[in-house]
LUMBA-851379 format. One record per residue (C-alpha): x, y, z. Coordinates in nm, 3 decimals, padded with zeros to 5 digits. Each point is the difference from the previous one (the first is absolute). Last residue first. Layout:
// residues N
        c1        c2        c3
         X         Y         Z
...
***
This chain:
// residues 183
        c1        c2        c3
    12.440   -11.652   -02.955
   -00.148   -00.340   -00.079
    00.023   -00.127    00.358
   -00.191    00.305    00.120
   -00.281   -00.079   -00.242
   -00.026   -00.354    00.141
   -00.030    00.139    00.354
   -00.265    00.246   -00.123
   -00.194   -00.280   -00.168
    00.013   -00.240    00.294
   -00.114    00.281    00.230
   -00.290    00.084   -00.231
   -00.098   -00.368   -00.016
   -00.009   -00.015    00.381
   -00.212    00.317    00.011
   -00.271   -00.150   -00.219
   -00.304    00.227   -00.049
    00.113    00.301    00.199
    00.371    00.029   -00.085
   -00.090   -00.169   -00.329
   -00.161    00.329   -00.103
   -00.351    00.120    00.080
   -00.178    00.210   -00.264
   -00.035    00.368    00.078
    00.062    00.136   -00.350
    00.352    00.115    00.094
    00.069   -00.353    00.121
   -00.047   -00.099    00.361
    00.206   -00.152    00.280
    00.354    00.123   -00.064
    00.015    00.378   -00.015
   -00.287    00.145    00.201
   -00.060   -00.290    00.240
    00.370   -00.057    00.066
    00.061    00.373    00.042
   -00.301    00.038    00.229
    00.109   -00.285    00.224
    00.358    00.132   -00.001
   -00.117    00.350    00.099
   -00.197   -00.144    00.293
    00.326   -00.155    00.119
    00.055   -00.372   -00.027
    00.065   -00.203    00.312
    00.309   -00.211    00.047
    00.190   -00.231   -00.227
    00.145   -00.022   -00.349
   -00.066    00.369   -00.061
   -00.172    00.080   -00.329
    00.223    00.221   -00.215
   -00.113    00.112   -00.345
    00.303    00.051   -00.223
   -00.178   -00.177   -00.283
    00.210   -00.303   -00.097
    00.249   -00.012    00.287
   -00.249    00.105    00.267
   -00.261   -00.244   -00.126
    00.258   -00.279   -00.013
    00.121    00.059    00.356
   -00.353    00.015    00.137
   -00.098   -00.313   -00.192
    00.301   -00.190    00.134
   -00.087    00.104    00.355
    00.169   -00.289    00.175
   -00.201   -00.252   -00.201
   -00.332    00.164    00.084
   -00.012    00.376    00.056
   -00.171    00.085   -00.329
   -00.278   -00.251    00.069
   -00.067    00.149    00.345
    00.002    00.347   -00.159
   -00.266   -00.103   -00.253
   -00.229   -00.143    00.269
    00.035    00.320    00.205
   -00.074    00.219   -00.301
   -00.313   -00.201   -00.077
   -00.116    00.016    00.363
    00.043    00.378    00.014
   -00.192    00.038   -00.326
   -00.283   -00.217    00.129
   -00.026    00.203    00.321
   -00.022    00.323   -00.199
   -00.241   -00.146   -00.255
   -00.239   -00.122    00.270
    00.037    00.331    00.186
   -00.092    00.203   -00.308
   -00.284   -00.235   -00.098
   -00.162    00.035    00.343
    00.071    00.375    00.013
   -00.196    00.069   -00.319
   -00.042    00.372   -00.075
    00.239    00.139    00.260
    00.282   -00.258   -00.017
   -00.060   -00.012   -00.376
    00.111    00.362   -00.016
   -00.205    00.319    00.035
    00.128    00.307   -00.184
    00.194    00.261    00.194
    00.252    00.064   -00.277
    00.274   -00.180    00.198
   -00.221   -00.308    00.038
   -00.263   -00.047    00.268
   -00.090   -00.291    00.227
    00.349   -00.118    00.091
    00.105    00.351    00.101
   -00.314    00.011    00.216
    00.131   -00.289    00.211
    00.340    00.169    00.036
   -00.171    00.324    00.105
   -00.204   -00.190    00.259
    00.322   -00.164    00.122
    00.167    00.339    00.037
   -00.299    00.136    00.194
   -00.014   -00.292    00.243
   -00.208   -00.305   -00.079
   -00.240   -00.175    00.235
    00.022   -00.351    00.132
    00.111   -00.326   -00.160
    00.235   -00.117   -00.273
    00.190    00.329    00.022
    00.111    00.157   -00.328
    00.349   -00.006   -00.146
    00.057    00.111   -00.359
    00.324   -00.118   -00.163
   -00.204   -00.065   -00.310
    00.077   -00.359   -00.087
    00.112   -00.162    00.323
   -00.184    00.228    00.243
   -00.310    00.005   -00.216
    00.008   -00.381   -00.026
    00.002   -00.028    00.380
   -00.296    00.237    00.025
   -00.187   -00.202   -00.261
    00.067   -00.324    00.188
   -00.128    00.160    00.322
   -00.102   -00.320    00.175
   -00.223   -00.097   -00.291
   -00.179    00.336   -00.009
    00.181    00.320    00.103
    00.051    00.134   -00.352
   -00.368   -00.054   -00.078
   -00.116    00.190    00.311
    00.246    00.281   -00.078
   -00.134    00.032   -00.353
   -00.363    00.013    00.113
    00.088    00.256    00.270
    00.183    00.217   -00.251
   -00.298   -00.015   -00.238
   -00.239    00.112    00.275
    00.241    00.278    00.101
    00.035    00.114   -00.360
   -00.377    00.008   -00.058
   -00.040    00.200    00.323
    00.259    00.255   -00.114
   -00.162    00.024   -00.342
   -00.335    00.078    00.166
    00.161    00.259    00.229
    00.142    00.201   -00.292
    00.174    00.324    00.107
   -00.022   -00.031    00.378
    00.061   -00.370    00.060
    00.203    00.008   -00.321
    00.267    00.194    00.187
    00.018    00.375    00.067
    00.346    00.160    00.009
    00.129    00.096    00.344
    00.365   -00.096   -00.051
   -00.039   -00.314    00.211
   -00.294   -00.095   -00.219
   -00.356    00.091    00.090
   -00.330   -00.182    00.055
    00.107   -00.340    00.129
    00.235    00.025    00.295
   -00.055    00.328    00.178
   -00.358    00.060   -00.112
   -00.104   -00.354    00.085
    00.178    00.012    00.336
   -00.160    00.336    00.083
   -00.346   -00.130   -00.085
    00.063   -00.308    00.217
    00.112    00.222    00.289
   -00.326    00.195   -00.026
   -00.210   -00.315    00.034
   -00.194   -00.125   -00.298
***
């Protein structure tokens, strides 16, 4: 390698901004495993015209480019998907194909549900807000927080089974509108 390449590696990969050694120094094998896993995840996210990237924006508020290299912040965002708060690997690390499939599927399910809620001048949105206090806007894009809230509170039971929001969104809307009428 040329001298300038050694300097670039040392400057960008071996030490943090505060001078602490990174995995490149302390555990090179783990660093290489992480890079290989990050590449696999990024490849999966970018497939199908970047459907996984789009879902990340909607659900996680994470924006990654659909092509090209990542900057340092984007690399950190990618790694945050691959490891939980304790540093343990997530599904995004161990099985990126399944992770992206589930991510895109979740985004689609939320979108289908919101379309149903917004029919009839937003009757489902009004009823849901009246009955539960949960507010889905009658128009416009959802925030990443809204996607997560819908997924966490409305789509699955505590045991992980899908609710009517997933299996029959139209029936859910009919039920919530009927519940509002009873209150």
